[in-house]
C-alpha positions in Angstrom: -130.0 -3.1 -154.5 -129.7 -6.6 -153.7 -131.7 -7.6 -150.6 -131.4 -11.0 -149.2 -132.8 -12.5 -145.9 -130.3 -13.0 -143.2 -130.5 -16.3 -141.7 -131.1 -16.2 -138.0 -130.4 -19.2 -135.8 -132.6 -19.1 -132.6 -132.9 -22.0 -130.3 -136.1 -21.7 -128.3 -136.9 -24.0 -125.3 -140.6 -24.1 -124.8 -140.7 -25.9 -121.6 -140.1 -29.3 -123.0 -139.3 -31.8 -120.4 -137.1 -34.6 -121.3 -137.1 -37.8 -119.4 -133.9 -39.9 -119.5 -134.5 -43.5 -119.0 -131.4 -45.7 -118.6 -131.6 -49.4 -119.3 -127.9 -49.9 -120.0 -126.4 -52.3 -117.4 -122.8 -51.9 -118.9 -120.1 -49.4 -118.0 -119.1 -48.4 -121.5 -116.8 -45.4 -121.6 -118.2 -42.4 -123.5 -116.4 -41.6 -126.7 -114.2 -38.5 -126.7 -115.1 -37.9 -130.5 -117.4 -35.0 -131.1 -120.7 -35.9 -132.9 -120.6 -32.5 -134.6 -118.5 -32.2 -137.8 -117.4 -28.7 -137.0 -116.7 -28.6 -133.3 -117.2 -25.1 -132.2 -114.8 -25.7 -129.3 -111.9 -26.0 -131.9 -109.9 -22.8 -132.5 -110.8 -21.4 -136.1 -108.0 -21.6 -138.6 -107.1 -18.0 -139.4 -106.9 -17.1 -143.2 -104.1 -14.8 -144.6 -106.5 -12.0 -144.4 -107.1 -12.6 -140.6 -103.4 -12.6 -140.0 -103.0 -9.4 -141.9 -105.7 -7.9 -139.7 -103.9 -9.0 -136.7 -100.8 -7.2 -137.8 -102.2 -4.0 -139.1 -105.3 -3.4 -137.2 -105.1 -5.3 -133.8 -101.4 -4.9 -133.2 -101.0 -1.3 -134.5 -104.4 0.2 -133.4 -106.2 -2.4 -131.1 -109.0 -2.4 -133.7 -111.1 -5.5 -134.4 -112.2 -5.3 -138.0 -115.1 -7.7 -138.4 -115.9 -8.8 -142.1 -117.8 -12.0 -141.3 -121.4 -11.4 -140.5 -121.6 -11.4 -136.7 -125.2 -11.6 -135.5 -124.3 -10.1 -132.0 -122.8 -7.1 -133.8 -125.8 -6.4 -136.1 -129.1 -4.6 -135.9 -131.8 -7.3 -136.1 -134.1 -4.6 -137.5 -132.7 -5.1 -140.9 -132.2 -8.0 -143.3 -128.4 -8.0 -144.2 -126.0 -10.0 -146.1 -122.3 -10.6 -145.3 -119.5 -8.7 -146.9 -117.7 -10.3 -149.7 -114.2 -11.3 -148.5 -112.2 -9.9 -151.5 -114.1 -6.6 -151.3 -113.5 -6.5 -147.4 -109.8 -6.9 -148.2 -109.7 -3.9 -150.4 -111.9 -1.9 -148.0 -109.7 -2.7 -145.1 -106.7 -1.5 -147.0 -108.5 1.6 -148.1 -109.5 2.4 -144.4 -106.0 1.8 -143.2 -104.2 4.0 -145.8 -106.9 6.6 -146.6 -108.2 7.1 -142.9 -106.1 5.8 -140.0 -102.7 6.5 -141.5 -103.7 9.9 -142.8 -104.6 10.8 -139.1 -101.4 9.3 -138.0 -99.6 11.6 -140.4 -101.2 14.8 -139.2 -102.0 14.1 -135.4 -99.7 11.2 -134.7 -100.3 7.5 -134.2 -101.2 8.0 -130.5 -104.1 10.1 -131.2 -105.5 7.6 -133.8 -104.8 4.6 -131.4 -106.7 6.6 -128.6 -109.8 7.6 -130.5 -110.3 5.3 -133.4 -113.2 3.0 -132.9 -112.2 -0.4 -131.4 -114.6 -2.3 -133.7 -115.2 -1.7 -137.3 -117.9 -3.9 -138.9 -118.3 -4.4 -142.6 -121.7 -5.4 -143.9 -122.3 -6.4 -147.5 -125.8 -4.8 -148.0 -127.6 -1.6 -147.2 -130.0 -1.6 -144.2 -133.3 -0.7 -145.8 -136.0 0.4 -143.5 -139.8 0.2 -144.2 -139.8 3.9 -145.6 -137.1 3.1 -148.2 -134.4 5.1 -146.5 -130.9 3.7 -145.9 -127.9 4.2 -143.5 -124.4 4.4 -144.9 -122.8 4.0 -141.6 -123.4 4.1 -137.9 -121.2 4.8 -134.8 -122.0 3.5 -131.3 -120.7 5.3 -128.2 -117.3 5.9 -129.7 -116.4 2.2 -129.7 -117.9 0.9 -133.0 -118.3 1.9 -136.6 -120.3 -0.1 -139.1 -120.0 0.4 -142.7 -122.7 -0.9 -145.1 -122.8 -1.8 -148.8 -119.3 -3.1 -148.9 -120.3 -5.5 -151.7 -120.7 -2.6 -154.1 -117.3 -1.0 -153.2 -115.3 0.1 -156.2 -111.9 1.6 -156.2 -112.8 4.9 -158.0 -112.5 8.5 -156.7 -116.3 8.8 -156.4 -116.7 5.5 -154.5 -113.8 6.3 -152.2 -115.4 9.8 -151.5 -118.6 8.3 -150.5 -117.3 5.9 -148.2 -114.6 8.3 -146.7 -117.3 10.9 -146.1 -119.1 8.2 -144.0 -115.8 7.4 -142.2 -115.1 11.0 -141.2 -118.7 11.6 -140.4 -118.8 8.9 -137.8 -115.4 9.7 -136.6 -116.4 13.3 -135.9 -119.2 11.9 -133.5 -116.5 9.9 -131.7 -114.3 13.0 -131.3 -117.2 15.3 -130.1 -118.4 12.6 -127.8 -115.0 12.7 -126.1 -114.6 16.6 -126.2 -117.8 18.7 -126.9 -117.8 21.6 -129.4 -118.9 25.1 -128.6 -122.6 25.1 -127.8 -122.9 28.3 -129.8 -122.8 26.1 -132.8 -126.3 24.7 -131.9 -127.8 28.1 -131.8 -126.8 29.1 -135.4 -129.6 27.0 -136.9 -131.5 26.2 -133.8 -135.0 26.9 -135.2 -134.2 25.2 -138.6 -133.7 21.6 -137.6 -136.4 19.2 -138.7 -135.5 15.8 -137.1 -137.0 13.0 -139.1 -138.4 15.4 -141.7 -135.0 16.0 -143.6 -135.7 13.6 -146.6 -138.5 16.0 -147.8 -135.9 18.7 -148.5 -134.0 19.1 -151.6 -130.2 19.8 -151.6 -130.8 23.3 -152.9 -133.3 24.1 -150.1 -130.9 22.8 -147.5 -128.0 24.9 -148.9 -130.1 28.1 -148.9 -131.0 27.4 -145.3 -127.4 27.1 -144.2 -126.9 23.3 -144.3 -124.3 21.6 -146.3 -127.0 18.9 -147.3 -130.5 17.9 -146.2 -129.3 15.3 -143.8 -127.5 18.0 -141.8 -130.9 19.5 -141.0 -131.7 16.5 -138.8 -130.2 18.0 -135.6 -127.1 19.9 -134.6 -124.7 17.0 -134.0 -125.4 15.6 -137.5 -125.0 19.3 -138.9 -121.6 19.4 -137.2 -120.5 16.1 -138.6 -121.6 16.6 -142.0 -119.9 20.1 -142.1 -116.5 18.6 -141.2 -116.8 15.3 -143.2 -117.9 17.2 -146.4 -115.2 19.7 -146.0 -112.5 17.0 -145.6 -113.8 14.8 -148.4 -114.5 17.2 -151.3 -112.3 19.5 -153.3 -112.1 23.2 -152.8 -113.7 23.6 -156.1 -116.8 21.6 -155.0 -117.0 23.4 -151.7 -116.9 26.8 -153.4 -119.7 25.6 -155.8 -121.8 24.5 -152.9 -121.3 27.9 -151.1 -122.4 29.8 -154.3 -125.5 27.6 -154.5 -126.3 28.6 -150.9 -126.9 32.1 -152.0 -126.8 35.3 -149.9 -128.8 33.7 -147.2 -127.1 30.3 -146.8 -123.6 31.1 -147.5 -122.8 33.2 -144.4 -124.4 30.6 -142.2 -122.3 27.8 -143.8 -119.2 29.9 -143.5 -120.0 30.6 -139.7 -120.4 26.9 -139.1 -117.1 25.9 -140.9 -115.2 28.5 -138.9 -116.5 27.0 -135.7 -115.7 23.5 -136.9 -112.2 24.6 -137.9 -111.7 26.2 -134.5 -112.9 23.2 -132.7 -110.5 20.6 -134.4 -107.6 22.9 -133.8 -108.2 23.9 -130.2 -109.5 20.4 -129.0 -107.3 18.2 -131.0 -104.5 20.3 -132.5 -105.6 19.2 -136.0 -105.5 21.8 -138.8 -108.4 20.7 -141.2 -106.8 22.3 -144.1 -103.7 20.3 -143.5 -105.7 17.1 -142.9 -107.7 17.7 -146.0 -104.6 18.0 -148.2 -103.1 14.6 -146.7 -106.5 13.0 -147.3 -106.8 14.1 -150.8 -103.2 12.9 -151.7 -103.9 9.5 -150.2 -107.3 9.0 -151.8 -105.8 9.9 -155.2 -103.0 7.5 -154.7 -105.5 4.6 -153.9 -107.8 5.5 -156.8 -104.8 5.7 -159.3 -103.6 2.2 -158.3 -100.4 3.3 -156.5 -101.7 1.5 -153.4 -102.0 -2.4 -153.6 -105.4 -3.1 -152.0 -104.8 -6.8 -152.2 -101.4 -7.1 -150.5 -101.7 -9.5 -147.6 -98.0 -9.5 -146.6 -97.3 -9.0 -143.0 -94.8 -6.2 -143.3 -96.0 -3.2 -141.3 -94.7 -0.7 -143.8 
C-alpha cells in the first residue's frame, strides 16, 4: 500500500515579541492589493464536480461530500494522502446510486435525508496504525462517515462489495444510535467478545463461535453492524456457504442474530432487509456492468 506523509501546516508562536519602529514621516496610503498570490479571502472557484455535488448531495440530502484533504476533518494519528479527484467522482456516483438512492427506493427519500450522515469524507489512503492494522471506514456520532483507500477504487463487483459493506456497516451504527436494538442481542455471545483481540482469530474460528467474521468478535455493536452489512452486500449463495462453514455450533447462533437484525430493521424503520438486499444487488450489478455513468457531471437530478 502506498503510504505518504501528510503535510501539516502549523504556525506556532513562541512568545516572540515584535517591536515596530516607525520612521516614516509621510502619510502614504496602504495598498489594497494582497501580497499573497492566492488570497484566502477570495471565494474558491467551484469545479464541475463541486457543482454536481451541490445538486446531488447538498440540495437533495444536505450532505457535504469532502474529497479534498481537510485536516480539520482527519485523524492526526495517521499519515494520509488526498483522494484522487477522478476516483472521487466515480465513488460519489457509486455512493449516490448504490447506497443513498437504494434506501430512497425502499424506505423513501425522507428516511434517507433524515438519517444519512451529513458529512462524507473521502481519503485516498488507508490509515495504518503501528500494529499494521487498518480501518476501512469510520462513523462519528451519526453525523460523519469517512471512507479510506479511495485511490484504489475499482468499478468491479468485488471492489463495490468491499466499499458497500463498509457503507452499510457504518450506516447501521447511525441507525442504532438513533433507535437502539433489543438488548437481548448482546447476551447471545456475551462471553465470547474479545475486544482488541479479534485479529488473532481466523474467519473459520469466528464462524464456529457464531460470528460472521472475526471483526464481529470485537463487541456487540460491531457484531450487529457486521451481521446486517454482510447480509445486505453478499449473495444468498455466499451467505449459505458461510452458515455451513459455521457448523452445528455456530450456525444456530448466526441464525438467531440474523433474525433479531431482521426484526429490528422492520419494527424500528419499516425496512424489510430482504427487499433492500434485492434492490442493492440490482443497483450494484448495474454499476459494475457499466449501465451507470460514473463520470457524468451533468446537473440533471434524474
